[in-house]
C-alpha positions as CSV (number, residue, x, y, z in Angstrom):
1,M,-150.9,34.8,-60.1
2,S,-152.9,34.1,-62.4
3,D,-151.0,37.7,-64.1
4,Q,-147.9,36.2,-63.4
5,R,-148.7,33.3,-65.3
6,S,-149.8,34.5,-68.6
7,E,-146.6,36.7,-68.5
8,L,-144.8,34.0,-68.6
9,V,-147.2,31.5,-71.4
10,K,-146.1,35.2,-73.8
11,Y,-142.7,35.1,-72.3
12,W,-142.1,31.9,-73.5
13,D,-144.4,32.2,-76.7
14,D,-142.2,34.9,-78.5
15,E,-138.9,32.7,-77.6
16,I,-140.6,29.8,-79.0
17,Q,-142.0,31.9,-82.6
18,A,-138.5,33.0,-82.3
19,G,-136.8,29.9,-82.8
20,K,-139.3,28.7,-85.4
21,Q,-138.2,31.4,-87.1
22,Y,-134.8,30.4,-86.7
23,R,-135.5,26.9,-87.6
24,K,-137.5,28.2,-91.0
25,K,-134.5,30.3,-92.1
26,H,-131.6,27.9,-91.0
27,A,-133.1,24.3,-91.5
28,E,-135.9,25.1,-94.6
29,P,-138.4,22.4,-92.9
30,N,-140.9,23.1,-96.0
31,T,-138.4,21.0,-98.0
32,W,-138.4,17.5,-95.9
33,T,-142.1,16.9,-97.3
34,D,-140.5,17.1,-100.7
35,Y,-137.0,14.8,-99.1
36,K,-139.8,12.5,-97.8
37,N,-141.9,12.0,-100.8
38,Y,-138.7,11.4,-102.8
39,Y,-137.9,8.0,-100.3
40,R,-141.3,7.0,-100.9
41,G,-141.5,7.2,-104.3
42,N,-144.1,9.7,-104.8
43,W,-143.0,12.2,-107.9
44,K,-144.4,14.8,-110.1
45,K,-146.7,13.4,-112.6
46,S,-143.9,14.5,-115.4
47,T,-141.6,11.4,-114.3
48,D,-142.6,8.7,-116.4
49,I,-139.7,6.5,-115.4
50,P,-137.9,7.8,-111.7
51,V,-134.6,6.1,-111.0
52,N,-135.2,6.1,-106.8
53,R,-131.8,6.8,-105.9
54,V,-132.5,8.4,-102.9
55,F,-134.7,5.5,-101.3
56,S,-131.5,2.7,-102.7
57,F,-129.0,5.0,-100.7
58,G,-131.4,5.3,-98.0
59,R,-131.7,1.7,-96.9
60,S,-127.9,1.0,-98.2
61,M,-126.5,3.7,-94.8
62,V,-129.0,3.0,-92.6
63,P,-127.9,-0.9,-91.6
64,R,-124.1,0.4,-92.0
65,T,-124.6,2.6,-89.6
66,Y,-126.7,1.3,-86.7
67,F,-126.0,-1.3,-84.4
68,R,-127.4,-4.7,-85.2
69,S,-126.7,-5.8,-81.4
70,P,-125.8,-2.9,-79.6
71,S,-123.5,-3.0,-76.2
72,I,-121.7,-1.0,-73.7
73,A,-118.8,-1.7,-72.0
74,V,-118.1,-0.3,-68.5
75,T,-115.1,0.2,-66.7
76,P,-114.7,1.5,-63.1
77,T,-112.6,5.0,-62.9
78,K,-111.4,3.6,-59.4
79,P,-110.0,0.3,-57.9
80,Q,-112.3,-0.3,-55.9
81,M,-116.1,0.5,-58.1
82,D,-114.4,-2.9,-60.2
83,W,-117.8,-4.8,-58.8
84,H,-120.4,-1.6,-59.3
85,A,-118.9,-1.8,-63.3
86,R,-119.8,-5.0,-63.4
87,I,-123.4,-4.2,-62.2
88,V,-123.4,-1.5,-64.0
89,E,-123.0,-2.7,-67.4
90,T,-125.3,-6.0,-67.1
91,V,-127.7,-3.6,-66.4
92,D,-127.3,-1.5,-68.8
93,N,-127.2,-4.0,-71.6
94,Y,-130.5,-5.5,-70.5
95,L,-132.0,-2.1,-70.6
96,I,-130.8,-1.4,-74.5
97,R,-132.1,-4.6,-74.9
98,E,-135.6,-4.2,-73.2
99,L,-136.2,-0.5,-74.1
100,N,-135.7,-1.0,-77.8
101,L,-133.3,1.3,-78.0
102,K,-131.9,-0.1,-81.6
103,K,-134.9,0.9,-83.2
104,T,-134.9,4.4,-81.6
105,L,-131.5,4.6,-82.8
106,K,-132.5,3.4,-87.0
107,R,-135.6,6.1,-86.6
108,A,-133.1,8.6,-85.4
109,I,-130.6,7.8,-88.6
110,L,-133.6,8.4,-90.6
111,N,-134.7,11.6,-89.2
112,A,-131.1,12.4,-90.3
113,F,-130.9,11.1,-93.5
114,H,-133.8,13.3,-94.7
115,S,-133.9,16.2,-92.5
116,G,-130.1,16.6,-91.6
117,T,-130.9,16.7,-87.5
118,G,-132.7,13.2,-85.8
119,P,-133.4,14.4,-82.0
120,I,-133.7,11.6,-80.0
121,K,-135.9,12.4,-76.1
122,L,-134.8,10.9,-73.3
123,G,-137.0,10.4,-70.0
124,F,-137.9,8.6,-66.8
125,D,-141.2,6.6,-65.7
126,S,-143.3,8.8,-68.2
127,E,-143.0,10.1,-71.6
128,F,-145.0,13.6,-70.8
129,G,-142.8,14.5,-67.5
130,Y,-141.8,12.8,-64.6
131,T,-142.4,13.6,-60.9
132,S,-140.6,11.6,-58.4
133,K,-143.4,12.6,-56.4
134,L,-146.1,11.0,-57.3
135,S,-146.2,7.7,-55.8
136,A,-146.9,4.0,-57.3
137,L,-150.0,2.5,-57.8
138,P,-150.2,-1.3,-56.5
139,G,-150.0,-3.1,-60.4
140,G,-146.5,-0.8,-60.7
141,E,-147.7,1.6,-63.0
142,T,-147.4,5.3,-61.9
143,V,-150.2,8.2,-61.7
144,T,-148.2,10.1,-64.4
145,Q,-149.3,7.0,-66.5
146,T,-152.5,6.6,-65.3
147,S,-156.0,8.9,-65.1
148,E,-156.3,10.4,-61.6
149,K,-159.8,9.3,-61.8
150,Q,-161.1,5.4,-59.7
151,E,-160.6,3.7,-63.0
152,R,-157.4,4.1,-63.5
153,T,-157.1,4.0,-67.5
154,R,-153.8,4.8,-69.4
155,I,-153.3,7.9,-70.8
156,E,-149.7,7.2,-72.2
157,Y,-149.3,4.4,-74.7
158,R,-145.6,4.0,-76.1
159,T,-144.4,0.8,-75.4
160,N,-141.0,1.2,-74.2
161,V,-141.8,3.7,-71.7
162,K,-141.9,1.3,-68.7
163,P,-142.8,2.5,-65.2
164,G,-139.6,2.9,-63.1
165,M,-137.6,2.6,-65.7
166,P,-135.5,4.9,-68.2
167,W,-136.2,5.2,-72.2
168,A,-135.3,6.6,-74.9
169,T,-137.4,7.4,-78.4
170,S,-136.9,9.4,-81.7
171,I,-138.9,12.1,-82.3
172,P,-139.5,14.3,-85.5
173,P,-137.0,17.4,-86.0
174,L,-140.6,19.3,-87.0
175,D,-141.3,18.9,-83.4
176,I,-138.2,20.5,-81.6
177,I,-137.6,24.1,-81.4
178,T,-134.4,25.0,-80.1
179,P,-133.1,29.1,-79.2
180,W,-132.2,31.6,-81.7
181,G,-128.9,31.9,-82.9
182,Y,-127.1,28.8,-80.9
183,S,-125.5,26.5,-83.2
184,D,-124.7,23.9,-80.7
185,S,-126.9,21.8,-78.1
186,D,-124.4,22.0,-75.4
187,E,-125.1,25.6,-75.4
188,F,-128.6,25.9,-75.0
189,P,-130.1,27.3,-72.4
190,W,-133.6,25.9,-72.9
191,I,-135.3,23.4,-75.8
192,T,-139.1,22.7,-76.3
193,H,-140.8,19.5,-77.4
194,E,-144.3,20.3,-79.3
195,Y,-146.4,17.8,-79.6
196,L,-150.3,16.5,-80.1
197,R,-152.0,14.6,-77.4
198,P,-155.6,13.6,-77.1
199,L,-157.4,16.3,-75.2
200,R,-159.0,13.6,-73.0
201,D,-155.6,12.3,-72.0
202,V,-154.1,15.7,-71.1
203,S,-157.5,16.8,-69.2
204,A,-156.8,13.6,-67.1
205,D,-153.0,13.9,-66.4
206,A,-152.7,14.2,-62.4
207,K,-149.3,16.3,-62.7
208,Y,-151.3,19.6,-64.9
209,L,-152.9,22.2,-62.4
210,K,-156.2,21.4,-62.7
211,E,-157.4,25.1,-63.0
212,G,-155.5,24.7,-66.2
213,R,-156.6,21.3,-67.9
214,E,-160.6,22.7,-66.9
215,K,-160.1,25.9,-69.5
216,L,-158.2,23.4,-72.5
217,K,-160.4,22.9,-75.3
218,G,-158.7,20.8,-78.2
219,G,-159.0,23.3,-81.0
220,Y,-156.6,20.6,-83.1
221,T,-157.9,17.8,-85.0
222,R,-156.1,15.1,-87.6
223,D,-155.8,16.5,-91.5
224,A,-154.0,14.4,-93.7
225,D,-153.8,17.1,-96.3
226,D,-152.5,20.2,-93.7
227,P,-149.5,21.6,-95.6
228,R,-147.2,21.2,-91.9
229,A,-144.9,18.9,-93.8
230,G,-147.6,16.0,-93.3
231,E,-148.2,16.2,-90.0
232,F,-151.8,16.2,-89.1
233,L,-152.5,20.0,-87.3
234,T,-155.9,22.0,-88.3
235,S,-156.6,24.8,-85.9
236,G,-160.5,25.5,-85.0
237,G,-161.7,21.6,-86.4
238,N,-164.4,19.9,-84.8
239,S,-164.0,16.2,-84.1
240,T,-165.2,13.9,-81.4
241,S,-161.5,13.4,-80.5
242,P,-159.8,16.9,-80.2
243,L,-156.2,16.8,-79.8
244,C,-154.5,20.1,-77.5
245,L,-151.0,21.1,-79.2
246,V,-148.6,21.0,-76.2
247,R,-145.3,22.3,-75.7
248,E,-142.7,21.0,-73.1
249,I,-139.9,23.3,-72.1
250,R,-137.1,22.5,-70.5
251,D,-135.3,25.4,-69.1
252,K,-131.9,24.7,-68.4
253,K,-131.0,27.8,-66.8
254,Y,-133.5,27.5,-63.7
255,G,-133.3,24.0,-63.9
256,R,-137.2,23.9,-64.7
257,I,-139.7,22.0,-66.5
258,L,-143.1,24.0,-68.2
259,V,-146.0,22.9,-70.2
260,M,-148.1,24.9,-71.8
261,C,-151.1,24.6,-73.4
262,E,-153.6,27.1,-75.6
263,D,-152.0,29.9,-73.2
264,Q,-152.1,28.1,-70.3
265,L,-149.5,26.9,-68.0
266,L,-150.2,23.5,-67.3
267,L,-146.8,22.8,-65.0
268,E,-144.0,24.4,-63.8
269,A,-141.4,22.6,-61.8
270,E,-138.2,21.3,-61.0
271,D,-137.0,19.7,-63.9
272,E,-135.3,16.4,-62.0
273,L,-134.2,14.8,-65.7
274,Q,-131.8,17.4,-65.7
275,V,-129.2,15.3,-64.1
276,E,-126.3,15.3,-67.1
277,D,-127.6,18.8,-69.0
278,L,-130.6,18.7,-71.1
279,P,-132.3,15.2,-71.5
280,Y,-132.0,15.2,-75.1
281,E,-129.2,13.4,-78.0
282,F,-128.8,14.8,-81.5
283,V,-127.7,12.7,-84.2
284,I,-126.6,15.2,-86.9
285,F,-124.4,13.4,-89.7
286,N,-123.5,16.7,-91.9
287,E,-123.0,20.0,-89.2
288,D,-123.8,23.0,-90.5
289,P,-120.9,25.5,-89.5
290,D,-122.6,27.7,-88.5
291,H,-126.0,26.8,-87.2
292,F,-127.3,24.3,-85.2
293,W,-129.5,22.0,-87.7
294,G,-128.0,19.8,-89.9
295,I,-127.4,19.7,-93.9
296,P,-129.9,16.9,-95.2
297,D,-127.9,14.3,-96.9
298,V,-130.9,13.8,-99.9
299,K,-130.6,17.7,-100.0
300,M,-127.0,17.2,-101.5
301,I,-128.1,14.5,-103.6
302,E,-131.5,16.0,-105.1
303,P,-130.1,17.8,-107.8
304,Q,-128.9,14.6,-109.2
305,Q,-131.7,13.2,-108.4
306,L,-133.8,15.1,-110.5
307,E,-131.4,14.8,-113.8
308,L,-131.6,11.3,-113.5
309,N,-135.5,10.9,-113.7
310,E,-135.5,13.6,-116.6
311,I,-132.6,11.4,-117.9
312,R,-134.9,7.9,-118.3
313,T,-137.5,9.8,-119.3
314,Q,-136.1,11.2,-122.0
315,A,-135.2,7.8,-122.9
316,Q,-138.3,6.5,-122.7
317,K,-139.8,9.0,-125.1
318,H,-137.0,8.2,-127.5
319,R,-137.7,4.3,-127.1
320,R,-141.2,5.0,-128.1
321,L,-140.5,6.9,-131.4
322,T,-138.1,4.2,-132.6
323,V,-141.4,1.9,-132.8
324,L,-142.2,1.2,-136.5
325,K,-143.8,4.5,-137.8
326,L,-145.4,5.3,-141.6
327,L,-146.5,8.1,-143.3
328,Y,-148.5,7.3,-146.2
329,K,-150.6,8.9,-149.3
330,K,-154.7,8.9,-148.3
331,G,-156.5,5.7,-149.7
332,V,-152.7,3.8,-150.8
333,I,-153.1,1.5,-147.7
334,K,-156.7,-0.6,-146.9
335,E,-157.6,-0.8,-143.7
336,E,-157.1,-4.4,-143.4
337,H,-153.8,-4.3,-144.5
338,L,-152.9,-2.2,-141.6
339,T,-154.7,-4.7,-139.7
340,K,-152.0,-7.4,-141.4
341,L,-149.0,-5.0,-140.7
342,L,-149.6,-5.2,-136.8
343,S,-150.1,-8.8,-136.7
344,E,-147.2,-11.1,-135.1
345,D,-148.1,-13.7,-138.4
346,I,-146.5,-13.5,-141.4
347,E,-148.4,-12.6,-144.0
348,A,-148.3,-11.2,-148.0
349,M,-149.6,-8.3,-148.9
350,E,-150.7,-7.0,-152.2
351,V,-148.4,-4.0,-153.7
352,N,-149.7,-1.0,-155.6
353,E,-148.5,-0.8,-158.9
354,E,-150.0,3.0,-159.6
355,E,-147.4,4.9,-158.9
356,M,-143.7,4.5,-157.6
357,L,-143.7,2.9,-153.4
358,Q,-140.7,5.4,-152.5
359,N,-143.6,7.9,-153.1
360,V,-146.6,6.6,-151.6
361,I,-144.9,5.4,-148.2
362,L,-142.2,7.3,-146.0
363,P,-141.1,4.9,-143.1
364,L,-140.0,7.5,-140.2
365,Q,-136.7,6.3,-138.5
366,N,-135.4,7.0,-134.8
367,H,-132.5,6.3,-132.1
368,I,-132.1,6.3,-129.3
369,P,-129.3,9.0,-128.5
370,P,-126.3,7.4,-126.9
371,D,-125.5,10.1,-125.3
372,L,-128.5,10.1,-122.8
373,W,-126.7,6.8,-121.2
374,R,-123.5,8.9,-121.1
375,E,-124.8,11.4,-119.3
376,A,-126.9,9.0,-116.8
377,Q,-123.4,7.3,-115.8
378,E,-122.1,11.0,-115.4
379,V,-124.9,12.2,-113.0
380,M,-124.1,8.4,-111.0
381,N,-120.6,9.7,-110.9
382,D,-121.4,12.9,-109.6
383,F,-124.3,11.1,-107.1
384,R,-121.6,8.6,-105.7
385,E,-119.1,10.8,-105.0
386,T,-121.4,13.3,-103.3
387,V,-122.2,10.5,-101.2
388,G,-118.8,8.6,-100.9
389,F,-121.0,5.5,-101.6
390,S,-119.1,3.1,-104.3
391,R,-120.8,0.2,-106.4
392,N,-119.8,-2.1,-104.0
393,Q,-121.2,-0.4,-100.7
394,A,-124.7,0.1,-102.9
395,G,-124.4,-4.0,-103.5
396,E,-124.2,-3.5,-107.4
397,Y,-121.7,-5.0,-109.7
398,K,-120.0,-3.0,-112.4
399,G,-121.6,-4.0,-115.7
400,V,-119.4,-3.2,-118.6
401,G,-115.7,-2.1,-118.8
402,T,-112.3,-4.3,-117.3
403,P,-112.9,-5.4,-114.1
404,P,-110.8,-3.8,-110.9
405,T,-107.8,-5.3,-109.1
406,A,-108.0,-6.4,-106.0
407,T,-105.6,-3.7,-105.1
408,E,-107.7,-1.0,-106.5
409,S,-111.3,-2.9,-105.1
410,S,-109.6,-2.1,-101.9
411,I,-108.6,1.2,-102.1
412,V,-112.0,2.0,-102.8
413,Q,-113.2,0.2,-100.0
414,Q,-110.7,1.9,-97.7
415,G,-111.3,5.1,-99.1
416,S,-115.5,4.6,-98.4
417,E,-115.3,3.2,-94.9
418,I,-114.2,6.7,-93.9
419,R,-117.2,8.2,-94.1
420,N,-119.0,5.0,-92.9
421,D,-116.6,4.6,-90.3
422,E,-117.4,8.6,-88.8
423,R,-121.0,7.8,-89.1
424,R,-121.1,4.5,-87.1
425,D,-118.3,6.9,-84.8
426,I,-121.4,9.7,-84.2
427,M,-123.7,6.6,-83.7
428,A,-121.3,5.1,-80.8
429,D,-121.4,9.0,-78.9
430,V,-125.1,8.9,-78.9
431,L,-125.5,5.5,-77.9
432,V,-123.0,5.9,-74.7
433,N,-124.6,9.6,-74.1
434,I,-128.0,8.2,-74.2
435,V,-126.6,5.2,-71.5
436,R,-124.6,7.7,-69.2
437,K,-128.0,9.5,-68.8
438,W,-129.9,6.6,-67.9
439,N,-127.6,5.6,-65.3
440,Q,-127.7,8.9,-64.1
441,Y,-131.3,7.8,-63.4
442,I,-130.8,5.1,-62.2
443,F,-128.3,6.2,-59.4
444,K,-131.0,8.6,-58.7
445,F,-134.6,7.0,-59.1
446,W,-134.0,3.6,-58.3
447,D,-134.1,3.7,-54.3
448,T,-135.7,0.1,-53.9
449,E,-133.6,-3.3,-54.5
450,K,-132.9,-4.7,-57.3
451,V,-131.1,-8.2,-58.3
452,A,-128.6,-9.4,-61.1
453,K,-126.5,-11.8,-62.0
454,I,-122.7,-11.1,-63.0
455,V,-119.4,-12.5,-63.3
456,G,-117.3,-10.8,-60.3
457,P,-113.4,-10.5,-60.7
458,D,-112.2,-13.8,-59.5
459,G,-114.1,-15.1,-62.4
460,V,-117.2,-16.8,-60.7
461,Q,-120.6,-16.0,-61.3
462,Y,-123.1,-13.8,-58.5
463,W,-126.7,-12.9,-57.5
464,I,-125.7,-9.2,-56.5
465,K,-128.3,-7.4,-54.6
466,Y,-127.8,-3.3,-55.1
467,N,-130.3,-0.1,-55.3
468,G,-129.3,2.9,-57.3
469,A,-127.3,5.2,-54.9
470,E,-125.3,2.4,-54.1
471,L,-124.0,2.1,-57.4
472,A,-123.6,5.8,-57.9
473,G,-120.4,7.0,-59.3
474,E,-118.0,7.6,-62.9
475,Y,-117.9,5.0,-65.1
476,N,-115.7,4.3,-68.5
477,L,-118.7,3.9,-71.2
478,Q,-117.3,2.5,-74.2
479,V,-119.1,0.9,-77.6
480,D,-117.2,-1.2,-80.3
481,P,-118.4,1.5,-83.4
482,D,-118.0,-2.0,-85.7
483,A,-120.3,-3.6,-83.9
484,G,-122.5,-2.6,-86.5
485,L,-120.8,-4.6,-89.6
486,P,-122.5,-7.7,-90.2
487,I,-121.9,-11.2,-89.1
488,T,-121.3,-13.3,-91.9
489,R,-121.4,-17.1,-92.4
490,S,-117.7,-16.6,-93.7
491,L,-116.8,-14.2,-90.2
492,R,-118.4,-16.8,-87.8
493,Y,-116.7,-19.6,-89.4
494,Q,-113.4,-17.6,-89.5
495,Q,-113.5,-16.7,-85.8
496,A,-114.3,-20.5,-84.9
497,E,-111.7,-21.9,-86.6
498,K,-109.0,-19.0,-85.1
499,L,-110.8,-20.2,-81.1
500,F,-110.0,-23.9,-82.2
501,G,-106.3,-23.0,-83.5
502,M,-106.2,-21.2,-79.9
503,L,-107.8,-23.6,-77.1
504,N,-106.7,-27.0,-79.2
505,R,-105.8,-29.3,-76.5
506,D,-106.2,-26.6,-74.1
507,P,-106.4,-28.6,-70.6
508,L,-108.5,-25.7,-69.2
509,T,-111.4,-26.3,-72.0
510,D,-114.0,-28.6,-72.8
511,Q,-112.2,-30.1,-76.2
512,F,-115.5,-32.2,-77.4
513,K,-117.4,-28.8,-77.4
514,L,-114.7,-26.7,-78.7
515,R,-114.9,-29.3,-81.8
516,Q,-118.5,-29.0,-81.7
517,L,-118.4,-25.2,-82.1
518,L,-116.4,-25.5,-85.4
519,L,-118.1,-27.9,-86.7
520,R,-121.7,-26.5,-86.1
521,Q,-120.6,-23.5,-88.9
522,F,-121.4,-26.1,-91.1
523,E,-124.5,-27.5,-90.8
524,W,-125.3,-25.4,-93.3
525,V,-124.3,-28.2,-95.6
526,D,-125.3,-30.8,-93.7
527,P,-126.8,-30.4,-89.9
528,S,-125.4,-33.7,-89.2
529,W,-121.8,-32.7,-89.7
530,S,-121.8,-32.1,-86.0
531,G,-122.4,-35.5,-84.8
532,I,-118.8,-36.4,-86.3
533,V,-117.4,-35.7,-83.4
534,N,-117.3,-39.1,-80.8
535,D,-118.9,-39.0,-77.6
536,P,-116.3,-37.7,-75.2
537,S,-117.0,-41.1,-72.6
538,K,-116.4,-43.6,-75.1
539,T,-113.6,-42.2,-76.7
540,P,-109.8,-41.9,-74.7
541,Q,-110.0,-38.1,-73.3
542,L,-107.0,-35.6,-73.5
543,P,-105.9,-34.6,-70.2
544,P,-108.4,-33.8,-68.0
545,V,-109.4,-30.5,-66.2
546,E,-108.8,-30.2,-62.5
547,P,-111.6,-30.5,-60.5
548,E,-110.8,-27.6,-58.2
549,V,-110.4,-25.7,-61.6
550,E,-113.8,-25.9,-62.8
551,A,-115.8,-26.3,-59.6
552,K,-114.8,-22.9,-59.7
553,N,-115.8,-21.8,-63.0
554,Q,-119.1,-23.4,-62.9
555,K,-119.9,-22.2,-59.2
556,V,-123.0,-19.7,-58.5
557,V,-122.7,-17.8,-55.4
558,G,-126.2,-16.9,-54.4
559,S,-129.4,-17.1,-56.3
560,A,-132.2,-15.5,-57.8
561,S,-134.1,-16.1,-54.5
562,R,-131.5,-15.4,-52.2
563,P,-129.1,-13.4,-53.6
564,L,-126.1,-11.7,-51.8
565,A,-125.9,-7.6,-50.9
566,L,-122.9,-5.7,-52.8
567,K,-120.8,-5.9,-50.2
568,E,-121.5,-9.0,-49.2
569,A,-119.9,-10.0,-52.8
570,M,-116.9,-8.3,-52.7
571,G,-116.2,-9.5,-49.4
572,A,-116.3,-12.8,-50.4
573,G,-114.5,-12.5,-54.1
574,G,-111.7,-10.6,-52.2
């Protein structure tokens, strides 16, 4: 058995090394550190005046790409699944908020910006591999999240990884290893996540083989000077908190998960998370036509960024040369006269009459070449053309020249939005794929009864009891890519005004609240404006809402303490 494990470890070690060579050749990870340093504002010492367009573009691109309020719309694929779809939608949107998926998407976008690829890892219950055979503890946590010792100390610390819940987290691209030669993640036969983990936590993890854990030494320590793209990997160091380099392999061919560390096989088991392909998603905005690894945005704008820095540095040096400088004959100007020359006070100076003034003093004149400014504008035009980002998208005003007409601005806006829409569409697909896999985990692992409040097909609110198996099925998931657009005060007013025009004098609408909604849009001017509308009990009323209609709209069937079963609710709702 030991020999078989050794052969298996050697096989996977060879595969992983080949994958690293493939990444090194086609993804050029050694340049990612430079791209991140540009973003951080860390430039070479020869750069006196940088113009950090990498940072400004990154900070403008991220908020235009992610979803400020991500949500999913779920529709059934079969008529009898309408109730199920409503519960799934409620659960999905709760998980998106509860597990802070927006933060994960933002970090993945930033990774894609710097490294071309933003990996997102999915899981259930445990960050470092889920095994359903390990039972839950009385406090709700599972054995996979705590040590096997009696005190049950935590060995996992990520906040958005909760017991009995699906999760998704962004991971550094340098920690992902893919098979050699594959150009699409859909065809990967395996994928590896390589990460550092404290030796004490790996040794206490009950899902790993005990004989393998006992042989670990933890040969890595934190070292900020390590050349591995800013990460902390140094072999053979001594530390009070040694780290283990763990390799977690998802083998699609055999449906297995394998965990290796220091030539030890710690885990080989069925991968229960391979329910809809591998538990990974990738954010790639600029796909390579032949290889999996995407092309970083920073790589495309790096030449213009460095050229712009050089132009501004040269302009600074020319500006310094324009400061008054004199060549004068030795002994002609006394030291106290030089002090007067540099003083801000108006003072007289004596004139040496022995020689002609022009023969003893020669002023040096210089100027800033105007070509530098024109060159900078050309570089900025190249930059905007490369990234497809106009002045307006960057939040800039055009400083000089004739302002564009409304038609020209509209054309530029439409052209720019094409590329922005493509990025948002990519993020919408990633969000849908994440939630789709989450749903499969829910259907498979949520075997205990849970409760949700939904609005049924009849418009009535219901408290429903359900479990994962009852919800299992295929659903249509959809997200609006425009959900990433900012909701401005003006937009809120327009929507309220449109709603008021649609529902004004509608007998089924509360007219008092409708008018209050419209007037609240002006509370930034004066909070008392919403009090303009008189209390309906003191004013003539519009035609009242029929009592049975109002009762039906406000009725809640069941309660949090006594919810209806799913089949019971389907019967009650018709």
